[in-house]
C-alpha positions in Angstrom: -77.0 -104.0 324.7 -77.5 -105.2 328.5 -79.2 -102.9 330.9 -76.3 -100.8 332.5 -76.0 -101.0 336.5 -75.9 -96.6 336.8 -79.0 -96.9 335.2 -80.6 -99.2 337.9 -79.2 -96.7 340.9 -80.4 -94.5 342.7 -79.4 -91.2 340.9 -79.1 -89.6 344.2 -76.0 -91.6 344.8 -74.1 -91.2 341.0 -72.5 -87.9 342.1 -70.8 -89.3 345.0 -68.0 -90.3 345.2 -66.8 -93.8 346.9 -64.6 -93.4 350.6 -60.9 -94.5 349.9 -59.3 -95.9 352.7 -56.1 -96.4 353.2 -53.5 -99.2 352.6 -53.1 -101.7 355.6 -49.4 -101.0 357.2 -48.6 -104.4 356.2 -49.2 -103.5 352.5 -47.5 -100.8 352.2 -43.7 -101.8 354.4 -44.2 -104.8 351.2 -44.7 -102.4 348.5 -42.5 -99.9 349.4 -39.8 -101.9 351.5 -39.6 -100.3 353.8 -40.1 -101.4 358.3 -41.8 -100.1 361.2 -44.2 -98.2 359.7 -46.5 -95.6 361.8 -49.6 -94.2 361.2 -50.6 -91.1 362.0 -53.2 -91.0 359.0 -56.2 -91.7 360.8 -56.7 -90.0 364.1 -56.7 -93.0 365.4 -55.9 -93.0 369.6 -52.2 -94.7 369.1 -52.4 -96.8 372.4 -54.3 -99.8 372.8 -57.5 -100.6 374.5 -57.1 -100.5 378.6 -56.4 -103.9 380.6 -60.2 -103.6 381.9 -61.6 -103.8 378.0 -59.5 -106.3 377.0 -61.2 -108.8 379.9 -64.0 -107.8 379.0 -64.0 -108.9 375.3 -61.9 -112.1 376.3 -64.8 -113.0 378.9 -66.9 -111.9 375.5 -65.4 -114.4 373.1 -67.3 -118.1 374.7 -71.3 -115.9 374.0 -70.4 -115.0 370.2 -72.8 -118.2 369.0 -74.7 -116.0 370.1 -76.6 -112.6 368.4 -75.4 -109.1 370.2 -78.0 -108.0 372.2 -80.4 -106.0 370.0 -81.4 -103.4 372.0 -77.9 -102.7 374.1 -79.3 -102.8 377.5 -77.1 -102.5 379.5 -74.8 -100.3 377.9 -78.1 -98.1 377.1 -78.5 -97.9 380.2 -75.1 -97.5 382.1 -74.8 -93.9 379.1 -78.1 -92.7 380.3 -76.6 -92.7 384.4 -73.3 -91.0 383.0 -75.5 -88.4 381.6 -78.7 -87.9 383.4 -80.6 -88.7 380.7 -83.2 -91.5 380.0 -82.2 -95.3 378.4 -84.6 -94.0 376.1 -82.0 -91.4 375.0 -80.2 -93.3 373.8 -79.0 -95.0 370.6 -76.2 -96.9 369.8 -74.4 -97.3 366.3 -71.4 -98.7 364.2 -69.7 -95.7 365.4 -71.2 -92.3 364.6 -70.9 -93.1 361.2 -73.8 -95.5 361.0 -76.2 -92.6 363.7 -75.0 -89.8 360.8 -77.1 -91.6 358.4 -80.2 -92.5 360.8 -80.5 -89.3 361.6 -80.2 -88.3 357.6 -82.6 -91.3 357.1 -85.1 -90.4 359.7 -85.7 -86.5 359.0 -84.4 -85.4 356.1 -86.4 -85.9 353.2 -85.7 -85.6 349.3 -85.3 -81.6 348.9 -85.1 -80.4 352.7 -82.3 -78.9 353.5 -79.0 -79.8 355.7 -76.4 -77.1 356.5 -73.1 -78.5 356.1 -69.4 -76.9 357.1 -67.0 -77.1 354.4 -63.8 -79.1 355.2 -65.2 -81.1 357.8 -66.4 -84.5 358.3 -67.1 -86.2 354.5 -69.4 -88.4 355.5 -71.8 -85.6 355.8 -72.9 -84.2 352.7 -72.6 -87.8 351.4 -75.1 -89.6 353.7 -77.1 -86.4 352.9 -76.6 -86.2 349.1 -77.7 -89.9 348.9 -81.0 -89.2 350.8 -81.8 -86.6 347.8 -81.3 -83.7 350.7 -79.8 -79.9 349.8 -76.4 -79.7 351.1 -76.0 -76.1 352.0 -71.7 -75.9 352.2 -70.7 -72.8 354.7 -66.6 -72.6 354.7 -65.0 -72.6 358.3 -63.5 -69.2 359.2 -59.9 -68.8 360.2 -60.3 -73.1 359.9 -63.2 -73.2 362.6 -67.1 -73.6 361.4 -68.1 -70.0 361.5 -71.4 -70.1 363.5 -72.4 -66.8 362.3 -72.9 -67.6 358.1 -75.0 -71.3 359.6 -77.3 -70.0 361.1 -77.9 -67.0 358.3 -77.9 -70.8 355.7 -80.6 -71.4 357.8 -84.0 -71.2 355.2 -87.8 -72.9 355.5 -86.0 -75.9 353.7 -83.6 -76.2 356.5 -84.2 -80.1 358.3 -80.6 -80.5 359.5 -77.0 -78.4 360.8 -74.0 -79.8 361.2 -72.0 -79.0 363.6 -68.6 -81.1 364.6 -67.4 -80.1 367.7 -64.0 -80.3 367.7 -64.0 -80.0 363.7 -62.5 -82.6 361.4 -59.8 -81.7 359.7 -58.6 -78.8 361.6 -59.2 -79.8 365.6 -60.7 -76.1 366.4 -63.8 -75.8 368.7 -66.4 -73.2 368.9 -67.2 -72.3 372.3 -69.8 -72.4 374.6 -70.6 -68.9 374.2 -70.9 -68.8 370.4 -73.2 -71.8 370.1 -75.8 -70.5 372.6 -75.7 -67.7 370.4 -76.7 -70.0 367.4 -78.7 -72.0 369.6 -81.2 -68.6 370.0 -81.6 -68.3 365.7 -82.7 -71.7 364.9 -85.7 -72.3 364.3 -88.0 -75.0 366.3 -88.4 -77.4 362.9 -84.3 -77.1 362.7 -82.6 -80.4 363.9 -78.9 -79.3 365.0 -76.7 -82.6 365.1 -73.9 -82.1 367.8 -70.9 -84.3 366.4 -68.4 -84.6 369.1 -66.2 -87.8 368.9 -63.2 -85.7 369.9 -64.8 -84.1 373.4 -61.8 -85.8 375.3 -59.3 -84.1 374.3 -61.4 -80.7 374.0 -63.3 -80.3 377.4 -62.4 -77.5 379.2 -65.1 -73.9 380.9 -65.2 -72.4 377.3 -66.6 -76.4 376.0 -70.2 -76.6 375.5 -72.7 -78.3 377.1 -74.6 -79.4 374.3 -76.0 -82.0 376.4 -77.9 -78.9 378.5 -80.1 -78.3 374.9 -81.0 -82.3 374.8 -82.5 -81.4 378.5 -83.8 -78.3 377.8 -86.6 -80.1 374.9 -84.1 -78.7 372.2 -84.5 -80.8 369.2 -80.6 -81.7 369.2 -78.9 -85.3 368.6 -75.8 -85.3 370.5 -72.9 -87.6 368.8 -70.3 -89.3 370.8 -67.9 -92.3 369.9 -66.2 -94.8 371.9 -63.8 -94.5 368.6 -61.2 -92.3 369.8 -60.4 -91.6 373.8 -61.5 -95.0 374.6 -59.2 -96.8 372.1 -62.0 -99.0 370.2 -61.8 -97.5 366.2 -61.8 -101.1 365.5 -64.9 -102.3 367.6 -66.9 -99.8 366.1 -69.4 -98.9 369.0 -71.0 -94.9 369.0 -73.9 -93.5 370.5 -76.8 -90.8 370.3 -78.2 -88.7 372.7 -81.3 -87.0 371.7 -85.7 -86.5 373.2 -86.9 -90.0 373.4 -89.3 -89.9 370.5 -86.2 -88.6 368.0 -84.3 -92.0 369.2 -87.8 -94.2 368.7 -87.9 -92.5 365.0 -84.1 -93.9 364.9 -85.3 -96.7 365.7 -87.6 -98.0 363.4 -84.5 -98.7 360.8 -81.8 -98.8 362.8 -80.9 -102.9 362.4 -81.5 -104.5 365.4 -77.9 -106.5 365.8 -75.9 -103.0 364.9 -73.5 -103.1 367.4 -71.8 -106.3 368.3 -71.2 -108.0 371.3 -67.7 -107.2 372.0 -67.9 -103.7 370.6 -70.6 -103.2 373.8 -68.8 -105.4 376.3 -65.4 -103.0 376.0 -67.7 -100.2 376.0 -69.3 -100.7 379.0 -65.7 -100.9 380.2 -64.8 -98.4 379.3 -67.5 -97.1 380.6 -66.0 -97.9 383.9 -62.0 -96.9 383.0 -61.5 -92.8 383.2 -57.9 -93.4 384.1 -57.1 -95.4 381.0 -59.1 -92.0 379.4 -56.6 -89.7 381.8 -53.5 -90.7 380.1 -54.5 -90.7 376.7 -55.5 -87.3 377.2 -52.1 -86.4 379.1 -50.6 -88.2 376.3 -51.2 -86.3 373.7 -51.3 -83.4 375.6 -48.2 -83.6 375.8 -47.3 -84.7 372.4 -49.2 -81.3 370.4 -46.8 -79.6 372.6 -44.0 -81.8 371.7 -45.0 -81.4 367.8 -46.1 -77.2 367.8 -42.2 -77.2 369.9 -41.3 -78.7 366.7 -43.1 -77.9 364.0 -41.3 -74.2 365.0 -38.5 -75.0 364.6 -38.8 -76.5 360.7 -41.3 -73.2 360.1 -44.0 -75.3 359.2 -47.3 -73.4 360.2 -49.9 -75.5 361.5 -53.4 -74.5 363.9 -53.4 -75.2 367.6 -55.6 -77.9 367.8 -58.4 -79.8 370.4 -58.6 -82.4 369.7 -55.9 -85.6 368.5 -54.6 -84.4 365.6 -53.1 -81.2 363.5 -53.6 -79.6 360.6 -50.2 -78.3 359.9 -48.9 -76.3 356.9 -46.2 -77.6 355.0 -45.9 -74.7 352.4 -45.4 -76.8 349.1 -47.4 -79.6 348.3 -48.8 -82.0 350.7 -49.4 -84.5 347.8 -45.2 -84.7 347.6 -44.4 -84.9 350.8 -46.9 -87.1 351.6 -45.0 -89.2 349.3 -42.3 -89.0 350.7 -43.1 -89.3 354.0 -44.3 -92.9 353.1 -40.9 -94.1 351.9 -39.8 -92.2 355.7 -42.3 -94.9 356.8 -45.4 -92.4 358.2 -48.3 -92.9 356.9 -49.9 -89.2 357.0 -53.5 -87.5 355.3 -52.8 -85.0 352.2 -55.8 -82.8 352.6 -55.8 -82.3 348.6 -59.5 -83.3 348.1 -60.8 -81.0 350.3 -58.8 -77.8 348.7 -55.8 -77.0 351.0 -53.2 -78.0 348.3 -50.1 -77.5 351.3 -51.9 -78.8 354.2 -51.4 -82.5 355.7 -53.5 -83.9 359.3 -51.0 -85.9 361.3 -52.4 -87.7 364.3 -50.8 -87.7 367.4 -49.3 -90.1 368.4 -47.1 -92.7 370.6 -44.2 -89.9 372.1 -41.8 -92.8 370.1 -43.9 -91.8 367.2 -44.2 -88.1 366.9 -40.4 -88.0 367.3 -40.1 -90.4 364.1 -42.3 -88.4 362.0 -40.4 -85.2 362.8 -37.1 -86.9 362.2 -39.1 -87.6 358.9 -39.8 -84.0 357.8 -36.8 -83.0 358.8 -35.3 -85.4 356.1 -38.1 -84.7 353.6 -38.5 -80.5 353.8 -34.6 -80.9 352.9 -34.3 -79.6 357.2 -31.5 -82.5 358.2 -29.7 -80.5 360.4 -25.7 -80.8 360.1 
């Protein structure tokens, strides 16, 4: 009998379900016989990159015969200046996902524990399991990270704690005061990872300044991305800020050309384009309030959001409503894999997309006005 591939595999990965991406919009339209479908499923920015960023990308095209700058020299310099850090405190990644993997691979030994909120970003438990770590799952409380419970879950075996702020898929935050109380209970040996992919949509006087913990010398890593507010999801560029010694260890296993040339050029230009970020944030905020009003009219429950998406409870099978919305040309994300059988995660779109979503929801929920 021939040797089976599974018998050769790292045993830690055997229990991991592979991520299942959605089909391209064009393929869905072909299969369902629909046109002008809108995608509100992946928390993407509905606006394209700014003109400044697009010009930077075009200028970089002539140099694609060369490898990218393996150190991301100019982008790290610019990020360090923006955040009051030194360049050796910055690491670039192929989106935040790669940075999470680098952190886990660099610091989590087989048998070490990682405290992970649930439901939250699916990559955390996946990478911890792949590294042979022990996932300590802590349930949310009223759709928010329960930092009190997460602090109680820390043991002498806890190496890493993940804090998604805002959290995905609930779009809720933990406040500066809550984080400060939590940090007083975190032992020196435990690394706290603040994943702030949606920070631009959440900023306010109650939002924690986690970079300050890095400056204090705490065992903290702060992750940010250009995928959301900067409209660069398709180029996959994120960055982490931490102590220089931590970054040096992550760089030992980081691939030398992990962030491509176009991504670096685009991100560098995006750092100089606060106007685009402000336009996107204002559009999303207006869209959120429009959708809140419409959800109330439809009698649909929702969680007030501090991100560019909203967790919505449709009060019936989310999988069924998802399928019906597909036939209306609206793609959302059912939360069934998280155990939320009646919930959808809906990205805030452009005003036109938001109106199309509401009309489709009204039809599939049987609440069409006369």
